[in-house]
N, C-alpha and C positions, 0 to 999 in steps of 0.2 A: 282720309287721303287715298283710300283704296277704291278700286272699282271691281265689279264682278268679273272682269276679264283678267285681273291680276293673277300671276302665277302663284300657286300655294306657297312656294318658298319665299316669295316676296311678302306674302301675308305674314308668314312666320317672322321674317326679319323685321317687318314694320312693327309687329306686336312686341317683339323683343326690344326694339329701339324705344318704344313707348314705356315699357316696363323699366328699362335701364334708366330712362330719364326720371321716372318717379323714384327709383332707388337712389339715384344721385341726389335728388332733392331731399329725400329722407335723410341720407347720410349728412348732407350739408346742414340741414336743420339740427340734427343731432350734434354736429360739430359746433354749431353756433351756440347751442345751449350748454354744452359740456366743455368747451374749449377746443383748441386745435388738436386733432388726432389723426385725421385721414386726409390725404391729398391725392386726388385723382391724377393718374399719369396718362400718358398717351396710349391709345389703343394700338396694339401691334398685330401683325399677321398671326401671331401665335396666341393671342388672347382676345376674347370677346370684350373684356374690360379688365383693367388692372388697377388695384388700389394700393398705393405705396404707404406703408405705415409700420410701426413696430408690430411684431407679430402678435403680442398680447392684445394690442388695440384692435388689430384686424380680427382676431378671434372673438373678442367681445362684440365687435360690430356684427360679425356673421351670426352670433348667437341671437342678436336682437332683431334680425330680419324677420318680418312677419311672413306667415305662409302665403304663397301666391294666391291672388284672387282667381276663382274659377267661374267662367261663364257657363260651362257645361262640363260634364264628366269626360267627354271625348274632345280632344284638341285637334288643331289643324293637322297635326302629324298622324292622326288616326288612332291614338292610343287612349285607353280608358284610364285616365289619371286617377279617378276615384278608386277603382279596383286596385291599381298598382300602388297607390299611396297606402291603402289599407294593408295590402300584402307586405309592403316595406315595413310598416309599423309592426305587423305581427312577426315578421322575420327578426326584427330587433328583439321582440319579446322572447322568441325561441332561443336566441343567442344568450340573452340575459339569464333565462331560467336554466339552461343546460350548463352554462359556465358556473353559475352560482351553485348548482347541485353538485357539480364535479369538484368544486372548490379549486379549479384550475382552468386555464384557458386564456384566450385573448379576446377581449370585448371590442377593442378599437375598430378593427376592420369590418366585422359584421355589422356594427352599428353605423359606421361612417359610410359604408358602401351599399346600404340597403336599397336605395333608389336605383343604383346601377344593377343590382341583382334583379330587381323587379322588372326592369326593361329587358335584361338579357333573357331571363326565363319566362317572363310574361308576354314578350312581344317579339324580340329580335332574333333569337337563336333558332336555327334549323335543327330540330331533334324530335325524337319519338320516345317518350318515357317508357313505352311498352316494348320497345326494341332498342335498348341503349347501345347496342353494337351496330346499329344501322351504319353501313359503310359510307353513306353520304351525309352523315351528321356533321354539324359544326363541332369543333373541339374547343372546350373551355378548360383552361388550365389555371388553377389558382396558384400563382407564383408565390404570393404571400401565404404560404401554407399554414402559418400559425393562426390565421383567421378562418380555420376550417369550419367553424359553425356557420359561417356565411354559406358555404357550399352545402352543408347538410340541411340547413333550413330550406334552401331553395329546391334542392333535390326532393325533399319530402313534399313540399307544397306543390311542386310541379307534377307529382304523380309517379315518380320513380319508386321502385320497390324498396323503400327505406321507411319502415313503419315508425310511428311516433315513439314507440317504446325504444327504438334504437336512437332516436334523437335525444330521448331522456337519459340514455345510457352513455352519453358522451364521455369519452376517455376511460371507459370501464373495460375490464378484462373481457375479451371475446366479443366486444360490441362491433357493430358495423360502422362506428363513428370514432375512429382513433384520433389521437391528439393532432396529428397532421395527416392530410389525405394520403392514402396508400392505394396505388394502382392495384387492380384485382390480381391476387396471387394466392399462394397456398395458405396464407394467414388471413387475408381479408378479401371479400368479394362484394364491395360496395358499388352498386351500379351508378354510372355517371361520373366516376372518378377517372380522369384521363391521364393523370400523371402522379407519381409520388413526389410530393414537394414538401419543403420545410427549410432546407439549406437555401438561404436567400440568393436570388439571382438565377438559380437553376431553371425555374419554371418559365421565365421569359425566353430563355434560350432553347429549352425543350419545345416551346411554342414555335420557334423558328424552324426546328427540325420537323415538327408535325406539318407546318406550312410547306416546307420543302417537299415532304412526302405527298401532300395534297397536289402540289404542282406536278409532281411526277405521275401520280395516278391520272390526273386530268390529261396530261400529254400522252400517256400510254393507251388510255381506254376510251376517251371521248372521241366521237366522230363528227363529221359535218352534219350528219342527220340526227344524232342522238347525243345529248349531254347527260351522262350518268353521274358525273362528279362536278360539283360546283360549290363545295363547302369552304368555309374559312376557319381560321384558328384565332381564338380570342384568349388573351391572358390578362389577368388582373394582378397588378403589382403595386408596391409602394416605394418610398425612398430607399429603403434597405436593399431591395432587389437592384435598383439602379445605381446604388453606390458600389455594389460588388462588381469587381472588374470583369467577371465573365459576361455580364450583361452588355458591356461595350463590345466584346468580341462577337457576341451573337448579333448585336445591332448592326455592326459593320458588315458581317456576312450577309444578313438578311437584305440590307439595302443593295449591296453589290450584286447579289444574285436576283434582284427584282421580285422579292416575295411580297407582292401587293395584296396577297390574301391573308396577311398577318396583321392582326389588330392588337396592340398593347394598350390596355386601359390603365392609366397611371393614377393611382389614388394619391393625389398630391395634397396632403393634409398638413404639411409643414412640421411634421413630428417624426422623430425616431424614438427608440426605446429609452435611452438614457437622458436625452435632452431634446429641446426643440431643434428642428433640423438645421436652423441657421447656425447652430453651434459647431457643426461639422461640415457644412457644405454652403457654397456661395455661388456655384456655377448656375448658368441658365440652362437647365436640362432640356427645355424645348429647343433652344438654339443648337445645343449639342446634337440632338437627334436630327434637326434639319440639316446640319453639316454632314451627318452620315448619309443623308439622302432620303430621309423619311418625310412623309406628309404628317404635319403636326397641327392639331386643333386643341385649343384650351376652352373649357366650359365650366359652368357650375355643376358639379357632380350630383347635386341634389335636385336638379332641374330635369324632370322626366322627359320633357319635350326635347331638351338640348341633347340629352344622352341618346334618345331614339334617333333624332334626325342626323346626328353626327355618325352614329354607327351605320345607319342606312346609306348615308353618303359614302362611307368607307367601303361598304360591301360593293357598291356600284362602281367605284373608282378603280379602273384597271390601268393605272398610270405607271406601273413598275415600281411603286414606292410602298414600303410597309407603312403602317399607320400607327401613330401615337396619339391617343386621346387623353389629354391632361385634364383630369377631373379635380377641380378644387373642392375639397370636402372638409367636413368637421369630424375629426376622429372621435369616436365614442358618442356620436350625436344621439341624443335621447336621454343621456344621464348628465344633467347640467353641472353636477359637482366636479366632473372630470373632463367633460367634452372640450375638445380643442387643445388639450394639454398632453404631455407625454405620459402622464399618469393613466390616461385612458387606454394605453396600448394593451395592458395586461388585465389583471384581476382587480385593480384598485376600485373600479366602479361597482363591484359586487355589493359592497356595503350599502349602496344607494339604489339597488335594483327595485326594491318594493315600492319606494316612492316614485321612481322613474316610470314604472309600469302604470301606476295610477294616473300620472300626468299624460301618458300616452293613451289612456282609456282602456287599458288591458286589465281585466279584473280576475282572470283565471290563470293558473299556471299552464305554461305551454299552450297558450290560447291561439287557435287558428279558427276563424269564423267560418260558418257554413258558406257565406258569400265568397270567401276567398277560395275555398275548395271548389265551389261551383264555377268561379272564374277560371281556375286552372283546368277544370274539365272542358270548358269552352276552348281554352288554349290548346289542350290536347286534341280536341276534335279538329281544330284548324290544322294542327300539325299532322294528324293522321290523314287528312284530305290531301295535303301536299305529299305525304309519304306514299299514299296509294297511287297518286298520279306518277310519282317517281317509279313505283313498281311496274306500272304499265309501260313507262319509257324503257325501263330495264329489260322487260320482256321483249319489247320490239328490238332493242339493241342486241340482245342475246340471239334472237332469231337471225338477225342480219350479220352478226359477227361471232360465229361459233368458235373460232380459234381464240379470239380475245376473251370470250366468256369462259372458255375452258381454263385459260391461263389465270384469269382473275379469280375463279373459283379455287384454284390451287393456292393462290396467294392468301385468300381469305381463310382457307382451311389450314394454312401454314404447312403445306405438304412439302417434304423434301425426299429425295430418293433414300433408300436404306444405305447403311454403311457398306454392305456387300455390293450393292449396285454401284456405289461411288468408287469403291476400290477397283471394281472390274473396268470401269470407264477411264481410269487414270493409268496410263502406261507405266511400266517399271522404268526406273532410271538406268543408265549405263552403270553397271556395278564396278567398273574399273576406273570410274572417274570420281575424284573427290571434289566436293564443292561446299560452299557456305550454305547453311540452312536458309538464309534469306534468299539466296540465288535459287535454291530448290523451290522456295515459296513462290518466286516469281513465275514459275511454270505451273505449279499446282493451282494457284489462285485462278488462272484462266480456265482450267478444267472445272473448278468449283463454280465459276460464274456461268458456265454452260449448263452444268447439272442443276444449279439452284438459281434460276433466273431472277429471283427476288433478292439475290445477294448483291450488295453494293460495296464499293471500296472508296477509300479516301485517305488523304495524308495531310499532315501539318507542314506542307511545303517540302516534303522529303520523298516524293515518289521515286526519284532516281536512286536514293540511298536505301529506302525501305524495300524497294522492288516489289511493290504491291499493285502495280497498274494493270487494269483489265484491258487488254489490247483491243478487243472488239467492242468495248463497252461505251465508248464515247464519253465526253466530259459534261458534267452537270452544271446548269446555270444559265445566265443571260449573257449574250454578246460573245464575241470572239468565235471560237469553234464549239461553243457550248450549246446544249439544249436541255430541256427538262426531262428528257428520257435518258440522259447520260448517267452512267454507273460509276464514274470516277469523280469524286468530290475533291475540289481544291479548297481546303479550309484556311489556307494561309498560315502564318506562324501564330496559331491560336489553339494550342492543345486543349486548354480548358473549354473553350467554346466548342471545339470539335467533339469532345466527350459529351457535352450537353446536347448538341445537335443530334449526335448519334442516338442518344437516349430518346430524344423527341421523335426521331424516325421510328425507333422501336416501339414507343408508346402508341404511335399512330397505328401500327399493326400489320401493314401489308408487306413491308420490306425488312430485310435482314442486313443491318449496316455493319461495316467494319471500318476501322480507321487505324492509321499507322503513325508512329514517330519513333525516335530513338528511345530505348528502354529507360535511360536515365531521366528523360523528360516526362515520363508518365506521371511523375509527382505533380506536374502542373494540372493534371486532370483527375487527381485522386478522388476529389469529392464526387465526380461523376461516375467513377468506377464503383464507388460504394453504393450509390443510388441504383445503378444497374444490377448489382448483386442483390440488394434488398428487394428491388421490384421484380426480380427474376426475368430480366430482359435478355433475349438471345443476341447479344452484341459481341463482336469479335474485335480484340485489340491485337494488332500486329506490331510487335515491339522488337526492333532489331538492334544490333550493336550491343550485345547482351552481357558483356563482361569486361574485365581488364584487358581482354584480347583486342579491344578497340585500339590500344597502343598509343600512338603519338599524340592524340588529342588530350591525353592526360587525365587526371583524376576527376576533373569536372564532367568528363564524358564517359567515365568508366564506372558502370554500376556495380556495386558489391553487395549493398543491402537491399536492392530494389526487388529482386525476385522473391526473397523471403517476405518482404513487406506486402507483396501482392498475394502471396499464399496465406497471409494472415486474415484476408477478407473471407468471411463465411460465404459460401455459394459462388466463389470465383474459381473456376478451373484454370490453373496455371500449367501450361504444357511447354516443356523445354526439350525439343527433339534432338536426337543425337546425330542424325544424318538425313539424307533426302527422303528415304522411305518412312522414317518416323515423322518427317515433316508432312508427308501425305496423310498419315494417321492423325496428326494434330489438326490439320485443316478439316478433315472429314469429321472428327469429333466435334469441332466447333459448330459445324452445320447440323449435327444430330441433336445438339442441345436445344431444348425448347424452354427451359426453366432457369436460365442464368447465363452470365457472360463467360467468355473464354479469353485468356491472355496467351498468345503465342509468342514464345521467347526465342528469337532467332539470332544466329551468329553473323558477324561481319566476315570473319576469317573462315577459310576452308577447314573442313573436318574430314576425317577418314570415313569412307564408306564401310559399313559393317558387313562386308560381303560374306563373311563366314556364317552370318545369321540369315536364314531364309527371309525373303521379302515379305511373305505372308505373316511370319512371326513378328517382324518389326512393325508392320502396319497395324495388325490386330492387337499387338501388345500395347500400343498407345491407348487403345480403347479400354484397356484394363488398368492403365496408369503405371504399371510396372510388369516386367516379365523377365524370365531367365534368358539372358543373351548368350551366356556361355555356361554350360553345366559341367560340374566337376566330373572327372572320370574315375576318381577314387573316393575314399571316405571324405565326407565334407568336413573341412577344417576351418574355412574362412569364407565369408561372403563380402564381396566388394560391391557397393551400391554407388551408382553415379548417374548423373543426368547430363544432357546436352553434350558440349564439347569435351567433357571429361570422360565419357564412356569409352572413347578411343584409348585413353590412357589406362583405364581399368582392364580393357581387353589385352593390351600388351603386358600389363603387370601380371595378369593371371597366367599367361603363357610362361612367364619367367618364374613364377612362384610355385608351380607344380600342379599335380593332378587333383589336389583336394580343395581347389579354389573355384568358387562360383562367382559369376558376374551378373548382377541384376541391373538392367537399365530401368531407371525410374523417371520417365519424362514428366509424370504428374503425380505428386503426392495426393492431391485432392481426389482424383479419379481412383487411385489405388485404395484409398481409405474407404471408399464406398463398396468395394468388392466383398464378396462373401468371406467368412472366416476361413473356409476351406481353401479358397484360392490364395488368400494371404499366407496361409500356412504352407501351401505348395511352393510359393515363391520365396518366402522368408521363414523357414522352419524354426520354431522356437528352440529346438534342440541345439542349434548352432548359435552360440552367443558371441563368437568371435566375428565381429563385423567392423568394416571400415567404409566410410562414405567419402566421396570426393565431389566437390563442386567449386567452381570459381566464384565464390560468393561467401557471405557470412555463414558460419557453421551451425548456428543455434538449432535450427529446425531439424537438422539431420539426426540429432540425438534421440529423437522419437523412434528412429528405426535401428540405430546401432546400440542404443542403451547407454547408460551412464559409464559403463566400462568399455564402451566401444571407442573408436577413433574417428575423427573427422578431419580430412585434409581440405581446408577451406581458406578463405581470404578474409581475415578479420581486421582489415585495415584498408585505408584508401590506397589506390594505386599511384602511378607516377608516369611521366611522359617519356616514352621510349618506344621503339618498334614493339609490336604486340607479342612476338615470340620471346623477346627479352623480358618483358614485364611478366609473362606467364612463367618463364623459367625462374626469375628472381623470386617470385612469390609462391613457388612450389607446385605449379600446375603442370607437372610433367610425369610421364610414366616412371622415370628413374626415381623421383622423389616418392611417389606412391609405393614403389617396390621397397624402398628403404624403410618407410613407415610401417609397411606390412610385415617385413622381416623382423623388425624390432618388436612389434606388437605380438607376433606369433611366438 
């Protein structure tokens, strides 16, 4: 029915129609012989074909489908199916061997998605294995991080610097192949890993952040004559990721802001860990994503041609819609005893690996054929040809756009001015004016934006309250007054999504994101803060309304435990400044960090300006975590330690208590703990054991600095609804109460 003039896509569609017809006939014959099991349903816009049946029956039917007939090794889509099929088989073998050797891991995804991996790394993705940090590479994020052997197998075969010995050392101490993918950091430096994933749902939203960053780099640096950025972001996920609520937040944001360079590959295998997926979900996921505003296509995830043609279509489609490719797959494909069941998710298939490998034609442990290595050498050659053409384009662009090139090179090198340069550029505040530290932050952040052009800001619908808007930055996104060069992100009421998107922007690497909400709501995004600290991302959290001083909104909005809970994270710098000049120091510190996130804890209410302390002392003191704000004028008898809004009370108390009292402002325990022993002794001499700490929050962590015999004036209960000054007074956060405690203690 075809002529030589028919369009190639029409050829593909006609071939598929013919194959589908044969498949339906085969299924019908099977049903006739074995009894009623499958009933074809109507074909929808979201599915190439749908078969309605009990899931166990559908699984059995899919297992029985014969391999597709091949007329040649290269199909109408231009892919080498023979080479990719062989690579998929060997990727399955690598996963089987490594997980069996480790006696732990997850077989289901690497086996079920092998054909997807073959197309991604063997044909579709834009990358250079010899330059894994190429700035115009496609980003691939494995959201289902438990399936990490999928990633390690393909990175190895594709030619990244991941030797077979490291594939064999899966999940072992100091290996390059940890249990879940880890973004390059001080612990791991595995090339080709674009994000730390494992907590389900995070990766797909990290991908939205990376795609947002790609849109920004394209808008900032491409010109009408030269395109130096045209990459996309791809993420592979399963039902678990899409059940987690954060994925919905990220999906809504991505669609609303027109991130049509985002491709989510949904491994739709009808299985979760505990049960078959039908036990816990019944929604039409494809319809849900269409409702968000995504372009959705459903295919057979084991059909190489379908995967390739769908991905290529997605790359070309600039319709303002993110893309969801629903790939119907068999989890654990290749191990018949568990394939298609929830038992395939983890290690249950290990017992059957030996027999499964024989059936796949794999006779050696960790077998990768010479033909597969040669195939990927040819892939690398093609990739390098494209890479070299890009370098030529980049050179021409750089010649014509010297200023843009200089800026981009600074972004790539992660350059920021020194702390000294930043302090010099930020004017001193009026020392006779008291203000809230969030208000001080509203001024400081605009200087920071000028000094660090890659710095971005955003808020979970609270710009007006958090006061973190960059006045000259413009707004990010699609429509209204937005553009993709805008520095202010409107995340909506989506704290969890905001945290994941910020991480994705940081994983991308060119920009330094910050985001804001009320401190008490940071718990909504806690999982993302942990990943940022673990992955050593230079992300900044601007968290305002920091204590019971919030007042009338009551205990639901008055954080008491939250600051301490943030301090509990390893590698999270928590900074609670006492006044506007300490706020300058806090922001500067956040931009000096290259190896981890910073939480800035800011007040709603006004605080006293510490004008008796030199501005330089206050600013630089923050960079050391603690400093002497008031030195004793006589023999040292007592040290009062405080942070944030309580430093003002400590200063007043010291004036009342006499010449033997020292006040230490400690805006950051984390930074102070990293200082030299000599500096810590200078600030908190061991000889003085009489110590009192004060903070409007739970008291526990302060005993590290005052000792078990010391005193802590804290708030070890929830607050109540009343004006802020009354709540503070009733719960002991006053200079008078501190004086009373100190006198009794001394």
